[in-house]
N, C-alpha and C positions, 0 to 999 in steps of 0.2 A: 262206586259204580265203575266198571271197566268197559272200555270201548275197544273192540277187536278190529284188526285190519280188514278181515273179510266179513262184512256186515251180513251178507246173505247167509253164510253158514251159521253164524252165531244166532241169527234170527230163527232159522229153521230148527235149531236145537233148543233154544230157550225162549222163544217169543211167539206170540200171536194172541190177540184178544180184542174183541169189540165187534158187536153185531150191528145189523141195520137197526133193529130195535135195540134199546139201550142194553149193553152188556155190563152188568154191575160187577164190582170187584171189591178190593180192600180199601175203603175210604181213607184218604182222599185220592189214592193212587188207583191205577188200573190193574195192578198185580195184587194177588191176595196172599194170605198166609195160612198155615195149617192149625193155628192155635184157636181153639174154641173158647167161648165165654165160660168162665168158671161155673161149676155146679151151683144152681140156685142164684145166679147173678144175671143181670140184665144190661142191655145196651140199647140206646135210642138215638137215632140221627134225624135231624131236620136239615135238608140240603137242597141245593140247586146245582146243576151242571150243564155244560154245553159241549157238543162236538160239532165241528164244521169243516166243510170242504169248499172249494170255489163255487160249487153248484148247489150246495144244500147246507142248512144250519139246523141242528137238532137240539134245542134247549130243553131242559128238564126242570120242573119246579112248579109248585112245591112237591117234594118227595119225602117219604118217611120210611125209615128202616128200623126194624126191631129184631133184636137177637136175644135168645134165652138159653142159658145153660141148663137144659132139661135134665140131663143125667151126666155123671162124670165123663169127660172127654167127648161129649156130644152137644152141639149147638143147633137149635132150631132158628130159622131165619126167614124173614119176610120183608119185602119192599113194596110199598104202594106209591106209584109215581104218576104224576101228571106231566105232560110234555107237549111239544109242538114240533111240527115238520114245516120248514120254510125253504122251498115250497113243499107241499104234500107230495109224497111219492106214491100217489094213487097208481095201482097196477094198470089201470086203463089209461093209455096214452092219449092225451088230447092234443089238438093242433097247437103248435107252439111250445109244447112241453107237457109235463105231468100235471096232475090236479092242483087245485089251489092250496094255500097254506091251511093247516089244521092244528087245533089244540084240543086236548082232552086227556082222559085216562089212557095210559099206555099199558103194555103188558106187565102184569104183576108177577113178582118173583117170589118163589118159596124155595127153601133148601135145607139140607142137613150137612153140617160140618162134623166130621168124625176124625179125631186124632188117634191113630193106631200105633204110633211110635213116639214115646216121650223123649224130650231132649235130655242129654247127660253132658258131662264135661267135654266129651269127645264126639258124641253122636248128635246129629240134628234131630229135631222132631219132624214127623211126617204125618200128613193127613189128607183126606179127601173132602171135597165140598160139592156134592151133587146138588144141582139146581134144576127146578122145573119152572119154566116161564109160562104162565097161564094167559090165554088169549082174551084178556080184558080190554085191550085196545082195539080201535076200529081198523080192520084190515083194509076196507075200502078207502079210508083216508090216509093210510100209511102209518097209523099210530100203533099198529100191532102186526104180528105175523099171521094171525088168524087160526093158528093151531098151537097146541102145547108143544114146546121145544125144550131142549135139554142141554145142560153143560156138565161135563164129566172131567174135572181136573184133579190132579194130585199136586200138593204143595209141600215145600220143604223149608224149614227155618232154622237158623243158628244164631245165637247171641253170644257176645263176649264183651265184658266191660260196658262201655257206653254205645257199642255198635250192635246192630242187628241187620241181618241179610235174609231175604226169603224170596221164593219164586217157585216156578214149576211149569207144568204143561198139561194139556188135556185135549178134549175133543168136543165140538159143538154139533148137535144133531138137530136138524130142522126138516121135518117131513112136510114140506109145503112147496107148491108150484113156484118156480122162479127163485128158489133158494137152494143152496147146496151145503152139505156138511163140510167142516174144516177143522184142522188142528189149531191150537193156540197155546201160548206160553208167555212168561214174563219174568223179569228179575229186578230186584230192588235192593239198595243199600241205604241205611239211615243211621243217624247218630244223635244221641241226647246232647244238647248244648245248654249247660247251666240248668237252672231249675224251671225255666219257663218254655223251653223250646225243644222240639225234635225236628230235624230237617233231613230230607232224603231225596234221592233221585232214582229213577228207573229207566231202563230201556225196554221198549214195548212195541209190539207190532201186531197187525191183524192181516189175515189173508182176504182174498176176494171171495165173498161168501154167497153171492147171488148175482143175478143179471137183470133184475127188475128195475133197479134204480141206479143213478149215477154214483150213489154213496156206497160203492161196493169194491172199489179198487184197493189193493194192498198198500199198506203204509207202515213205516217204522218211525217211532216217536221217542223223544227224550222228554220226560216229565220231571219237574222239580216241585217240591212242596213239603208240607210238614204239619206240625201241630203246635198250637200255643195253649199252655195250661193256665187257666184262671185260678185265682186263689181259692175259689170254691172247689173242693176235691171232687174229681170225677167229671168236671166240665171242661171241655176243650173246644177250641176253634180249629177247624180243618181246612186246608187250602192246597191247591195244586194248579199248575199250568204247564202245558206241554205243546210241542210243535213237532211236526214230522221232519225227519232228516233224510229219509229214503222213501221213494214211491210217491203216492198221491199226497198232495198238499193237504194237511189236516191240522186242526187245533183242538186242544182239550183243556177244559177248566172245571174246577170243582171248588165249592165253598159251602161249608156246613158247620153245624153245632152238634156236639156229641155229649151225651150224658150217660153215666153208668151208676148203678146202685145195686144194693144187695151184696156188696163186696166190702172187705175190710179196707181201711185206708191204705193207699199205695198200690191198688190194683185198678187198672182201667183198660183202655183200648189195647188189644193184643196181649193183655196180661202183664205189660211192663210200663205202660204210660201212666203218668201221674204218681210215680213211685217216690218222687221227691217230697210229697206233701204228707 
């Protein structure tokens, strides 16, 4: 991962990601990749995560993610999350602050990842990951946006030896009062270490996307995390922690279990994890 002298220019070109309602990405990181689940293969995640600022904490859990390689180069995706707002960002301002804390089902995510350029020795792979966020969370309690909203990113990835780097940019569209559309992006570098570990780091940022809540200011983060591979093929522990280095003070953490099946030995998360087994 490279840090540039001019953070603001680098962020504008390669970073922005995270919405008021949870903005899901490539577990355990906030940046995603363009590689879909292999044809007729499956992925399942059980996870919890949290993002926080000095004025609000948004824990998620339990949450469940399922990905299916429906056709070659195409992945269908869904996340069913429960979460909390501490305190609730109820759009109705009450004396002394926003509404009370709330817990329940948040906005459900569906999506299609499509790889339209395959990786070669010299060429990276490129793909899109269009997502629709369904208004299953309570808008009045701050657990959801209250309308369908969209994420339209393009991701790029290249691997060499034990190293992999990926990232990209896109745009989030939210047709809701007190929210605004904004661009986003991110970039990550990771490396396989021995037979049990892959570790990586990302530089990541999000713009100010609305004005209804205090959890809307822009921030730039550095996140560190990775994967631990159990002896059981296809089973991994995912973990990540990050903190803002520019803009609003913010923390991010992710912990989850990942399982894949329907693939031959050596194929797992992102198409390359678990290859040692």
